[in-house]
DOMIZA-87945 format. One record per residue: x, y, z of N, C-alpha, C in turn. Coordinates in steps of 0.2 Angstrom, whole numbers, padded with zeros to 4 digits, always signed. Example, Ala and Ser with C-alpha at 12.3 -4.5 7.8 and 13.67 -1.06 7.14 Angstrom:
<tiros>
+0066-0028+0039+0062-0022+0039+0066-0016+0039+0064-0011+0035+0068-0005+0036+0064+0000+0039
</tiros>
This chain:
<tiros>
+0617+0484+0595+0617+0480+0591+0620+0487+0581+0625+0486+0577+0623+0489+0573+0618+0487+0568+0618+0492+0565+0613+0496+0558+0612+0489+0554+0607+0486+0553+0604+0481+0550+0605+0485+0542+0608+0481+0539+0608+0479+0530+0603+0477+0526+0599+0477+0523+0594+0472+0520+0595+0475+0515+0594+0467+0510+0593+0466+0504+0588+0471+0500+0590+0473+0495+0584+0477+0492+0586+0476+0483+0580+0476+0480+0580+0475+0474+0582+0479+0470+0582+0486+0470+0584+0491+0468+0594+0490+0467+0596+0486+0470+0603+0486+0470+0605+0484+0461+0602+0480+0461+0602+0476+0451+0601+0482+0446+0596+0485+0448+0596+0491+0443+0601+0497+0444+0603+0496+0450+0608+0503+0450+0616+0499+0447+0614+0492+0447+0622+0488+0444+0621+0489+0436+0614+0489+0434+0615+0490+0427+0615+0496+0424+0613+0502+0430+0615+0509+0428+0621+0509+0428+0625+0505+0433+0634+0509+0434+0637+0504+0426+0635+0498+0423+0636+0495+0419+0638+0498+0412+0631+0500+0410+0627+0502+0404+0628+0508+0404+0627+0514+0408+0630+0520+0409+0639+0522+0406+0641+0518+0412+0649+0520+0411+0652+0525+0412+0648+0528+0418+0649+0538+0420+0648+0542+0415+0641+0538+0412+0639+0545+0406+0632+0546+0408+0630+0547+0415+0625+0551+0422+0630+0549+0427+0625+0553+0430+0625+0550+0437+0617+0549+0441+0617+0544+0444+0613+0541+0447+0609+0546+0452+0600+0547+0451+0599+0549+0456+0591+0544+0458+0594+0542+0467+0589+0538+0469+0585+0543+0475+0576+0542+0472+0570+0548+0477+0568+0543+0478+0564+0545+0484+0562+0542+0488+0559+0548+0495+0554+0542+0499+0550+0546+0505+0558+0544+0508+0557+0549+0513+0563+0547+0518+0561+0542+0524+0568+0540+0527+0569+0533+0529+0567+0526+0526+0565+0527+0520+0563+0519+0515+0571+0519+0514+0577+0519+0515+0585+0517+0515+0587+0520+0508+0586+0525+0508+0589+0529+0501+0599+0528+0504+0599+0533+0507+0608+0532+0511+0611+0526+0511+0606+0521+0515+0609+0516+0518+0610+0512+0510+0606+0512+0505+0609+0509+0499+0614+0509+0496+0614+0515+0495+0620+0521+0490+0625+0518+0494+0627+0520+0500+0635+0516+0502+0634+0510+0501+0629+0505+0504+0633+0499+0501+0634+0496+0493+0630+0499+0492+0633+0499+0482+0639+0502+0483+0641+0507+0485+0648+0510+0485+0654+0506+0487+0651+0504+0493+0656+0498+0498+0659+0493+0492+0654+0489+0490+0653+0484+0487+0653+0484+0478+0653+0488+0475+0654+0488+0467+0663+0493+0466+0664+0497+0469+0670+0501+0470+0676+0501+0473+0682+0502+0470+0686+0502+0473+0685+0506+0481+0686+0512+0478+0684+0517+0483+0678+0522+0484+0676+0527+0489+0669+0531+0487+0672+0536+0493+0666+0540+0489+0669+0547+0496+0661+0550+0496+0658+0550+0503+0651+0552+0504+0650+0560+0506+0647+0561+0504+0642+0568+0508+0636+0569+0511+0636+0570+0514+0632+0570+0521+0630+0579+0518+0623+0581+0516+0624+0588+0513+0618+0590+0521+0614+0585+0524+0612+0588+0531+0616+0589+0536+0623+0586+0535+0628+0586+0542+0634+0591+0539+0637+0590+0533+0642+0594+0531+0643+0600+0532+0650+0603+0533+0651+0608+0533+0651+0615+0531+0650+0620+0531+0648+0626+0525+0653+0625+0521+0659+0625+0526+0664+0627+0520+0667+0621+0513+0662+0614+0517+0663+0610+0510+0655+0612+0505+0650+0616+0509+0644+0616+0503+0649+0624+0501+0652+0626+0503+0655+0635+0499+0658+0632+0491+0665+0625+0494+0666+0621+0488+0663+0621+0480+0656+0621+0480+0652+0620+0474+0650+0624+0471+0650+0633+0475+0650+0640+0473+0653+0640+0465+0658+0638+0463+0663+0640+0460+0669+0632+0459+0665+0630+0453+0665+0624+0451+0674+0625+0444+0674+0631+0442+0679+0632+0436+0685+0628+0437+0687+0624+0443+0694+0620+0441+0689+0614+0446+0691+0610+0443+0688+0604+0442+0694+0600+0448+0697+0600+0447+0703+0598+0450+0705+0601+0458+0703+0603+0458+0705+0610+0465+0700+0607+0469+0693+0605+0465+0686+0605+0469+0688+0597+0473+0692+0593+0467+0690+0585+0469+0695+0586+0474+0702+0588+0473+0707+0587+0478+0705+0590+0485+0701+0595+0485+0699+0597+0491+0694+0592+0497+0688+0590+0489+0682+0584+0492+0690+0579+0495+0694+0576+0492+0696+0571+0495+0702+0572+0502+0704+0576+0499+0708+0580+0506+0705+0579+0512+0698+0582+0509+0693+0583+0518+0690+0579+0522+0688+0573+0516+0686+0568+0519+0690+0563+0520+0698+0563+0520+0701+0560+0518+0700+0552+0516+0698+0554+0509+0697+0547+0504+0702+0547+0498+0706+0545+0496+0706+0543+0490+0703+0540+0484+0704+0543+0479+0697+0543+0473+0702+0540+0468+0703+0534+0463+0704+0532+0457+0698+0531+0450+0702+0537+0447+0698+0536+0440+0695+0531+0437+0688+0531+0438+0687+0525+0434+0684+0520+0438+0686+0520+0444+0685+0514+0452+0680+0516+0456+0682+0523+0456+0676+0526+0462+0669+0529+0462+0667+0532+0468+0662+0535+0467+0662+0540+0473+0657+0546+0470+0655+0550+0474+0648+0551+0476+0647+0549+0483+0640+0551+0483+0638+0555+0486+0633+0561+0484+0630+0566+0487+0623+0565+0492+0622+0564+0496+0616+0561+0499+0613+0567+0502+0607+0566+0503+0602+0570+0503+0604+0577+0499+0606+0579+0493+0609+0584+0488+0604+0588+0488+0599+0587+0490+0591+0594+0490+0593+0601+0496+0599+0598+0501+0604+0603+0505+0610+0607+0502+0610+0607+0495+0617+0609+0492+0614+0611+0485+0608+0614+0481+0608+0615+0476+0615+0615+0473+0618+0618+0475+0623+0621+0470+0628+0613+0466+0628+0610+0473+0632+0601+0469+0628+0599+0469+0620+0599+0467+0616+0594+0461+0618+0598+0454+0618+0605+0453+0618+0609+0448+0627+0606+0445+0631+0604+0449+0637+0605+0447+0638+0596+0442+0632+0594+0445+0632+0589+0441+0636+0584+0433+0631+0592+0431+0631+0591+0423+0639+0593+0423+0646+0598+0424+0653+0595+0424+0656+0590+0425+0652+0587+0432+0655+0583+0435+0654+0576+0430+0650+0575+0427+0648+0569+0424+0652+0570+0417+0653+0575+0416+0656+0576+0409+0664+0575+0409+0667+0579+0415+0674+0576+0420+0676+0570+0415+0671+0565+0419+0671+0558+0417+0676+0553+0423+0679+0557+0430+0685+0554+0434+0683+0549+0437+0674+0552+0440+0671+0546+0444+0663+0547+0442+0660+0541+0445+0656+0541+0446+0652+0542+0450+0644+0546+0449+0640+0550+0456+0635+0548+0455+0633+0549+0463+0626+0545+0465+0622+0549+0470+0619+0552+0468+0615+0556+0473+0606+0553+0477+0606+0556+0482+0599+0554+0485+0595+0559+0487+0589+0560+0488+0585+0566+0490+0579+0562+0490+0572+0566+0492+0568+0564+0493+0563+0571+0485+0558+0568+0482+0559+0574+0476+0554+0577+0477+0553+0578+0485+0547+0587+0486+0553+0591+0488+0559+0589+0491+0563+0593+0495+0568+0594+0488+0570+0591+0483+0574+0591+0477+0570+0597+0474+0564+0598+0472+0561+0602+0468+0560+0610+0473+0560+0609+0479+0559+0614+0483+0567+0619+0482+0571+0614+0482+0576+0617+0482+0581+0618+0473+0576+0619+0471+0579+0618+0464+0580+0627+0459+0576+0629+0462+0576+0638+0460+0579+0640+0459+0583+0647+0453+0589+0649+0451+0593+0644+0452+0595+0639+0450+0596+0631+0446+0596+0630+0443+0602+0626+0438+0601+0623+0431+0602+0616+0434+0597+0612+0432+0593+0604+0434+0598+0600+0429+0603+0595+0432+0605+0593+0426+0600+0585+0421+0604+0588+0416+0598+0581+0412+0602+0574+0413+0610+0576+0415+0613+0569+0416+0613+0566+0421+0606+0563+0422+0604+0560+0426+0601+0552+0424+0601+0548+0429+0596+0542+0427+0593+0542+0435+0586+0542+0434+0582+0541+0441+0579+0534+0444+0579+0533+0448+0578+0527+0451+0575+0529+0458+0567+0526+0459+0566+0529+0464+0565+0521+0470+0565+0522+0477+0564+0518+0480+0559+0517+0484+0556+0513+0486+0549+0511+0488+0549+0508+0496+0547+0508+0500+0547+0505+0506+0546+0497+0504+0551+0494+0508+0552+0486+0507+0546+0481+0504+0545+0477+0499+0540+0475+0497+0539+0469+0500+0535+0464+0500+0534+0459+0505+0539+0453+0501+0542+0454+0496+0549+0450+0494+0553+0450+0500+0556+0459+0498+0562+0461+0503+0560+0460+0512+0555+0461+0511+0554+0459+0520+0554+0450+0522+0551+0446+0517+0554+0440+0518+0561+0440+0520+0565+0442+0516+0569+0442+0514+0574+0445+0522+0572+0449+0521+0575+0451+0530+0572+0447+0537+0569+0443+0534+0567+0438+0541+0570+0431+0540+0573+0432+0534+0576+0425+0532+0576+0420+0528+0570+0421+0524+0566+0418+0520+0567+0421+0513+0568+0415+0508+0571+0416+0500+0567+0412+0499+0564+0406+0501+0558+0401+0497+0553+0403+0497+0548+0409+0503+0543+0407+0503+0538+0410+0493+0542+0417+0494+0541+0422+0485+0539+0418+0479+0547+0415+0477+0547+0412+0471+0541+0404+0474+0541+0400+0477+0533+0395+0477+0527+0399+0475+0526+0404+0479+0519+0408+0479+0520+0410+0471+0526+0412+0469+0526+0412+0462+0524+0407+0455+0527+0403+0457+0526+0395+0454+0518+0395+0456+0515+0395+0462+0508+0394+0461+0504+0397+0457+0506+0405+0458+0501+0406+0455+0503+0408+0447+0507+0406+0443+0509+0403+0437+0505+0398+0434+0506+0393+0439+0499+0386+0439+0495+0386+0439+0492+0393+0446+0485+0391+0447+0484+0386+0452+0488+0385+0452+0486+0379+0461+0486+0380+0466+0482+0376+0468+0478+0377+0476+0482+0377+0481+0481+0382+0487+0485+0380+0494+0483+0374+0499+0476+0375+0497+0472+0372+0502+0470+0378+0509+0465+0376+0512+0462+0379+0518+0469+0381+0525+0469+0377+0526+0476+0375+0533+0481+0381+0529+0484+0379+0523+0490+0382+0520+0489+0391+0519+0484+0391+0518+0480+0397+0516+0480+0403+0520+0477+0400+0528+0476+0404+0536+0485+0403+0535+0490+0401+0535+0495+0400+0538+0498+0408+0535+0497+0406+0528+0499+0412+0524+0498+0419+0526+0492+0418+0523+0487+0425+0526+0491+0428+0533+0493+0425+0538+0493+0425+0544+0501+0428+0543+0506+0425+0539+0510+0428+0538+0512+0435+0535+0507+0435+0530+0507+0442+0527+0503+0447+0533+0499+0445+0536+0495+0452+0540+0502+0452+0544+0507+0449+0544+0512+0453+0550+0516+0455+0546+0516+0458+0539+0521+0463+0534+0515+0466+0534+0508+0468+0535+0504+0474+0535+0504+0477+0541+0507+0473+0545+0506+0478+0553+0510+0480+0556+0518+0477+0554+0526+0482+0554+0527+0485+0547+0525+0483+0542+0527+0486+0536+0534+0485+0535+0536+0490+0527+0540+0491+0525+0547+0496+0525+0544+0499+0531+0549+0504+0532+0556+0499+0538+0562+0501+0535+0568+0499+0538+0567+0498+0544+0568+0504+0548+0567+0503+0555+0564+0502+0558+0559+0500+0553+0553+0496+0561+0553+0489+0557+0556+0484+0554+0557+0480+0550+0563+0477+0558+0568+0483+0557+0574+0479+0562+0570+0480+0568+0567+0485+0570+0567+0486+0578+0562+0478+0577+0559+0477+0573+0555+0469+0577+0560+0463+0577+0566+0463+0572+0570+0457+0573+0576+0457+0579+0574+0465+0580+0579+0465+0588+0574+0464+0594+0569+0466+0594+0564+0467+0600+0560+0459+0599+0558+0457+0594+0548+0454+0593+0544+0455+0598+0543+0463+0599+0538+0468+0600+0535+0471+0595+0528+0471+0596+0525+0475+0591+0524+0482+0592+0523+0484+0599+0522+0488+0603+0531+0493+0600+0535+0489+0602+0540+0493+0600+0542+0497+0595+0539+0491+0589+0541+0492+0580+0535+0499+0580+0530+0498+0585+0524+0503+0583+0525+0511+0587+0531+0510+0592+0533+0517+0593+0540+0522+0588+0542+0516+0584+0547+0519+0579+0543+0522+0571+0537+0517+0570+0531+0521+0564+0530+0525+0570+0528+0527+0574+0524+0535+0575+0532+0540+0574+0535+0537+0576+0539+0544+0576+0544+0544+0567+0542+0539+0562+0541+0541+0557+0537+0546+0556+0531+0542+0557+0523+0550+0555+0523+0554+0559+0528+0557+0563+0526+0564+0564+0532+0567+0561+0539+0561+0561+0544+0566+0554+0540+0569+0550+0535+0562+0544+0534+0566+0537+0527+0571+0542+0524+0570+0546+0520+0576+0548+0523+0582+0548+0528+0584+0550+0533+0589+0551+0537+0592+0543+0536+0585+0540+0540+0588+0534+0534+0593+0530+0527+0591+0531+0522+0594+0527+0522+0599+0528+0522+0601+0538+0521+0606+0538+0526+0613+0538+0533+0609+0533+0537+0613+0532+0537+0618+0526+0532+0613+0521+0530+0613+0512+0524+0616+0513+0520+0616+0519+0515+0619+0519+0513+0624+0526+0514+0628+0528+0515+0632+0534+0506+0630+0537+0502+0631+0531+0495+0631+0536+0494+0627+0538+0496+0619+0537+0495+0613+0543+0490+0609+0537+0488+0612+0531+0482+0609+0524+0484+0602+0524+0493+0601+0521+0494+0595+0522+0495+0590+0526+0496+0594+0532+0496+0589+0538+0488+0587+0539+0486+0589+0537+0480+0587+0544+0477+0581+0538+0478+0584+0528+0475+0579+0524+0479+0572+0525+0485+0571+0527+0489+0566+0529+0485+0563+0536+0485+0564+0541+0481+0561+0546+0474+0559+0544+0471+0560+0539+0465+0560+0539+0462+0553+0532+0471+0552+0529+0469+0545+0526+0464+0542+0527+0470+0537+0535+0464+0533+0537+0455+0534+0537+0454+0539+0539+0446+0541+0539+0442+0542+0534+0449+0544+0528+0445+0544+0520+0443+0538+0518+0447+0535+0522+0444+0527+0514+0441+0522+0517+0440+0523+0523+0436+0520+0530+0428+0523+0526+0426+0529+0525+0422+0532+0524+0416+0528+0516+0421+0522+0514+0418+0521+0507+0418+0523+0501+0421+0530+0502+0420+0536+0500+0421+0535+0490+0417+0538+0486+0423+0535+0478+0429+0542+0477+0430+0544+0481+0434+0550+0483+0437+0553+0490+0442+0555+0488+0443+0560+0493+0440+0566+0493+0438+0566+0501+0431+0571+0501+0439+0577+0504+0442+0580+0501+0445+0588+0503+0441+0592+0507+0435+0594+0506+0430+0600+0509+0428+0597+0516+0430+0589+0517+0427+0588+0524+0433+0587+0530+0439+0591+0527+0447+0590+0528+0450+0595+0532+0450+0600+0527+0450+0607+0525+0447+0611+0523+0447+0619+0525+0443+0622+0522+0447+0623+0515+0440+0626+0510+0441+0626+0503+0444+0633+0504+0449+0631+0497+0456+0637+0496+0454+0641+0488+0459+0643+0487+0462+0643+0479+0462+0635+0475+0458+0633+0470+0458+0629+0467+0464+0626+0466+0469+0631+0463+0474+0632+0460+0480+0629+0467+0476+0632+0472+0484+0631+0479+0482+0623+0480+0476+0622+0480+0473+0615+0484+0476+0611+0478+0477+0611+0473+0481+0605+0467+0488+0605+0469+0491+0611+0469+0497+0611+0471+0501+0609+0478+0495+0609+0483+0495+0606+0489+0495+0598+0487+0493+0594+0484+0492+0589+0481+0498+0585+0479+0500+0589+0473+0502+0588+0469+0511+0587+0474+0512+0590+0481+0517+0594+0483+0517+0586+0488+0512+0583+0491+0510+0576+0496+0511+0569+0491+0511+0571+0485+0512+0564+0481+0518+0563+0477+0522+0570+0476+0532+0572+0475+0533+0569+0482+0531+0570+0487+0532+0567+0494+0535+0561+0494+0529+0555+0491+0530+0547+0490+0530+0545+0497+0527+0550+0500+0524+0549+0508+0514+0544+0507+0514+0548+0502+0507+0547+0498+0504+0542+0492+0501+0539+0491+0501+0538+0484+0493+0539+0481+0492+0540+0476+0486+0544+0475+0486+0539+0470+0478+0541+0468+0473+0533+0461+0468+0537+0460+0468+0541+0454+0464+0544+0452+0457+0541+0449+0451+0541+0446+0447+0541+0445+0448+0540+0436+0448+0534+0433+0449+0534+0427+0440+0535+0423+0440+0540+0420+0433+0543+0417+0431+0538+0412+0439+0535+0409+0435+0530+0401+0441+0524+0404+0441+0521+0406+0444+0515+0409+0445+0512+0403+0454+0512+0399+0456+0510+0394+0462+0511+0392+0466+0508+0391+0472+0507+0389+0473+0516+0387+0481+0520+0391+0482+0523+0392+0477+0528+0396+0476+0526+0400+0470+0528+0405+0472+0534+0409+0479+0538+0408+0481+0542+0408+0478+0549+0405+0478+0548+0401+0476+0552+0395+0467+0556+0398+0465+0549+0401+0458+0551+0402+0455+0551+0411+0461+0553+0416+0461+0551+0424+0462+0559+0425+0455+0559+0432+0453+0564+0434+0457+0567+0437+0460+0574+0438+0465+0576+0442+0461+0578+0448+0455+0581+0448+0451+0581+0456+0448+0576+0457+0449+0569+0457+0444+0565+0458+0449+0560+0460+0450+0557+0465+0458+0553+0467+0455+0549+0475+0460+0544+0476+0458+0541+0483+0466+0544+0484+0467+0544+0490+0474+0547+0493+0475+0539+0499+0482+0535+0497+0482+0530+0502+0489+0531+0504+0495+0527+0510+0500+0529+0512+0505+0524+0508+0510+0527+0510+0515+0523+0503+0517+0514+0507+0515+0516+0515+0516+0509+0521+0511+0510+0522+0510+0502+0522+0502+0499+0526+0504+0500+0533+0510+0495+0534+0514+0495+0541+0514+0504+0547+0514+0509+0542+0513+0517+0545+0503+0518+0544+0503+0514+0538+0495+0516+0541+0492+0514+0547+0491+0508+0547+0487+0504+0555+0489+0508+0557+0497+0509+0559+0498+0515+0567+0494+0521+0565+0493+0524+0559+0493+0530+0556+0482+0531+0560+0479+0524+0559+0472+0521+0560+0471+0522+0567+0478+0520+0570+0474+0521+0578+0477+0524+0582+0480+0532+0581+0483+0533+0582+0479+0538+0589+0471+0535+0590+0467+0540+0594+0472+0535+0602+0475+0532+0602+0477+0529+0608+0484+0530+0607+0488+0534+0614+0494+0535+0615+0501+0530+0612+0499+0524+0612+0502+0518+0610+0498+0514+0610+0499+0510+0602+0496+0505+0599+0498+0498+0605+0491+0496+0608+0492+0492+0613+0492+0485+0608+0496+0481+0612+0499+0474+0608+0495+0470+0606+0488+0470+0611+0483+0467+0612+0479+0468+0602+0478+0475+0601+0475+0479+0596+0480+0475+0587+0486+0475+0591+0490+0471+0582+0489+0465+0583+0489+0460+0590+0488+0450+0590+0479+0451+0586+0477+0456+0589+0469+0454+0584+0470+0455+0578+0474+0460+0576+0474+0462+0566+0478+0455+0566+0481+0452+0569+0488+0448+0567+0482+0441+0565+0479+0441+0569+0473+0435+0569+0467+0437+0566+0467+0441+0564+0461+0441+0559+0452+0443+0564+0456+0444+0570+0449+0445+0575+0449+0451+0578+0449+0456+0572+0447+0462+0576+0441+0466+0573+0435+0468+0576+0429+0467+0573+0430+0473+0570+0433+0478+0570+0432+0484+0563+0432+0481+0559+0430+0485+0552+0430+0483+0544+0436+0486+0544+0439+0481+0542+0448+0485+0539+0448+0484+0534+0442+0483+0530+0443+0485+0521+0448+0490+0519+0449+0495+0523+0451+0500+0519+0458+0499+0521+0462+0493+0525+0468+0490+0526+0470+0488+0520+0465+0482+0519+0469+0478+0513+0468+0482+0505+0464+0487+0504+0464+0491+0499+0472+0495+0499+0473+0496+0506+0479+0500+0505+0484+0496+0504+0486+0491+0507+0492+0486+0505+0492+0483+0499+0486+0483+0494+0486+0480+0487+0488+0488+0482+0485+0493+0484+0489+0500+0481+0496+0499+0480+0499+0498+0488+0506+0498+0490+0511+0492+0486+0507+0488+0485+0510+0482+0481+0510+0481+0475+0505+0485+0471+0504+0486+0465+0509+0493+0462+0508+0497+0467+0514+0503+0465+0521+0501+0467+0523+0498+0470+0529+0495+0470+0532+0490+0465+0527+0488+0461+0529+0481+0456+0528+0487+0450+0529+0491+0448+0529+0497+0444+0520+0500+0439+0516+0498+0443+0508+0500+0440+0507+0507+0444+0504+0511+0438+0501+0517+0441+0493+0515+0443+0490+0521+0447+0485+0516+0451+0479+0522+0450+0473+0516+0446+0468+0521+0444+0462+0514+0445+0455+0520+0449+0450+0515+0447+0444+0519+0445+0439+0514+0444+0433+0517+0441+0426+0518+0446+0422+0520+0445+0414+0520+0448+0409+0523+0444+0403+0521+0444+0398+0523+0440+0391+0520+0443+0385+0523+0443+0380+0520+0446+0377+0514+0445+0375+0512+0449+0369+0502+0451+0366+0506+0445+0361+0502+0444+0353+0502+0439+0350+0507+0443+0348+0506+0449+0347+0509+0452+0346+0517+0455+0354+0519+0454+0357+0524+0455+0356+0526+0462+0356+0520+0468+0353+0524+0475+0364+0523+0476+0367+0520+0472+0373+0517+0476+0379+0517+0467+0384+0516+0470+0388+0515+0464+0390+0508+0467+0393+0506+0458+0397+0502+0458+0406+0503+0457+0411+0501+0458+0417+0502+0460+0422+0497+0459+0428+0498+0453+0432+0494+0452+0438+0500+0456+0440+0494+0463+0447+0498+0464+0453+0499+0461+0453+0496+0458+0462+0497+0455+0459+0494+0445+0464+0498+0442+0461+0495+0438+0471+0494+0433+0472+0490+0432+0480+0487+0427+0478+0489+0418+0484+0494+0416+0484+0493+0409+0487+0487+0407+0488+0478+0403+0491+0473+0402+0489+0474+0394+0494+0477+0389+0495+0475+0381+0488+0478+0379+0484+0476+0377+0479+0482+0372+0472+0481+0376+0474+0476+0383+0468+0477+0387+0469+0479+0395+0463+0478+0398+0465+0481+0406+0460+0474+0409+0464+0477+0417+0465+0470+0420+0458+0472+0428+0453+0472+0427+0451+0477+0434+0450+0473+0440+0452+0475+0447+0452+0474+0451+0448+0473+0457+0445+0469+0459+0440+0472+0468+0444+0467+0472+0445+0472+0476+0448+0469+0483+0442+0471+0489+0442+0462+0492+0438+0462+0499+0442+0460+0505+0439+0463+0511+0443+0460+0515+0443+0454+0519+0439+0448+0516+0436+0443+0520+0434+0438+0513+0436+0431+0514+0433+0427+0511+0428+0427+0506+0420+0433+0507+0416+0436+0502+0417+0435+0495+0414+0431+0491+0414+0429+0486+0409+0432+0481+0406+0437+0483+0404+0441+0478+0406+0447+0474+0404+0446+0468+0409+0453+0464+0402+0453+0460+0400+0459+0463+0394+0462+0457+0396+0466+0453+0402+0471+0457+0405+0477+0452+0410+0475+0446+0412+0468+0447+0415+0465+0441+0413+0464+0437+0406+0460+0438+0401+0460+0434+0396+0463+0429+0398+0469+0433+0394+0475+0429+0400+0477+0424+0405+0477+0428+0409+0480+0422+0410+0475+0416+0411+0470+0418+0411+0465+0411+0405+0467+0406+0400+0468+0408+0394+0468+0404+0395+0475+0401+0398+0482+0404+0399+0487+0403+0405+0487+0395+0411+0482+0398+0416+0485+0393+0417+0477+0390+0417+0473+0389+0416+0468+0388+0423+0465+0384+0422+0472+0380+0429+0470+0374+0435+0473+0374+0434+0475+0383+0442+0479+0384+0446+0475+0389+0442+0469+0393+0444+0466+0396+0450+0461+0396+0453+0458+0400+0460+0453+0399+0456+0448+0403+0460+0453+0409+0456+0446+0415+0452+0451+0420+0448+0447+0424+0447+0450+0430+0449+0448+0435+0449+0451+0442+0452+0448+0449+0448+0450+0454+0447+0446+0459+0442+0447+0465+0451+0446+0469+0452+0449+0472+0460+0450+0479+0455+0452+0485+0453+0443+0486+0453+0443+0496+0456+0437+0498+0454+0437+0503+0458+0432+0511+0457+0423+0508+0455+0422+0506+0455+0414+0505+0458+0410+0501+0456+0405+0498+0460+0401+0495+0461+0404+0485+0466+0402+0483+0465+0403+0475+0459+0399+0475+0455+0403+0471+0451+0399+0464+0448+0400+0458+0443+0400+0455+0440+0404+0447+0433+0402+0451+0431+0408+0448+0422+0408+0449+0423+0411+0441+0419+0406+0436+0418+0408+0428+0423+0410+0426+0426+0416+0423+0430+0419+0423+0437+0424+0427+0430+0423+0432+0433+0427+0438+0439+0426+0442+0446+0426+0441+0450+0424+0445+0452+0427+0453+0449+0421+0459+0447+0425+0465+0456+0422+0468+0459+0427+0468+0469+0428+0473+0468+0431+0478+0472+0425+0482+0469+0428+0490+0478+0434+0490+0476+0437+0495+0479+0447+0492+0488+0446+0494+0489+0439+0496+0497+0440+0497+0498+0439+0490+0497+0437+0485+0497+0436+0476+0499+0442+0473+0495+0449+0475+0495+0453+0473+0499+0456+0469+0507+0453+0471+0513+0457+0467+0514+0455+0461+0509+0448+0458+0510+0446+0452+0504+0449+0447+0502+0452+0449+0494+0451+0444+0499+0457+0438
</tiros>
């Protein structure tokens, strides 16, 4: 079976770029590996242009790369590209795609002159960490519009399954605060747990549609995880980044107030550790949620750079990483997860999927902790959203447990700063005083 092409929301943003910029900037699509950047760029080119030329810099010849070493004669460069790739381009009706552009830094530097020339549109793809590592000694073009592609969100996942009805109806229910009833809530939760297990990596979703077998899906996810681990080894030959990556589920499972880096790797120079964490975040394989020391609008001004939690960009990968102690994640484990019958405390899985959904919806991630009155434990707000001049605290529960001590204490501490309080959990939508209790599958609407 040929490669499946999935509908992605970023397509509409790409279309706005084409219509509004009219070739005045190149489009850079960045994101983690295997999220579908190359496929999306080519599909866009096929449907929105008369013709296109794609250069995959992971596979193209040295001769093609060398063409970008001297771009003093653009007529010759563009003729050579069309001749070598057997593609005829039409001014203002064609696009050239620089796929995995980080593998040819001189091509990226050429973007400035190519855009100024104005004959064609240009789309670049690459991961931010790889791009950063390959920009030394070149001039970074300012003529770029940058967009980020994340793993498929829950709506894109439902589209892939042929369902374009559920999410709009969920949106309507959220806006009108409509109850679903226990039976429908259980079904919606089970549907959502399938997304949590498979995740939003296009290859994993395609494997599920092909085989309808979660063990096959797990094999695909393990390949992606090992690919990411290899990438981390390349940027950090000491293996520290890889060990930190593998430790993400365990760190969240400890329910600690931060990622405890000293329990994973030996401490080194703080400057180097900070650089390592920044590289991991730039890879967009991991998501960082920073502690907001002063939880208020403009949280980035008070974020603690040394106090953070680390999540995986895709909860499907997270589940596989959490159970990597087995050679194969047996279908029985997946079935128990799917039916919510696995005995292990899965709170950290729900926390990861909420982080993923909030990030995909355009939110930066922050949390806040402070000591209880006894001083023996901490209150914790799992996520903080900035909305207008107020903030919305979120507490995440992996069950239908309705207690919300942290939300209550946060309200007592910062009553004038709060817009809405949310308890994200696994039961029907309800209201407890002024706390909105929201099923986890509605997180995207918060």
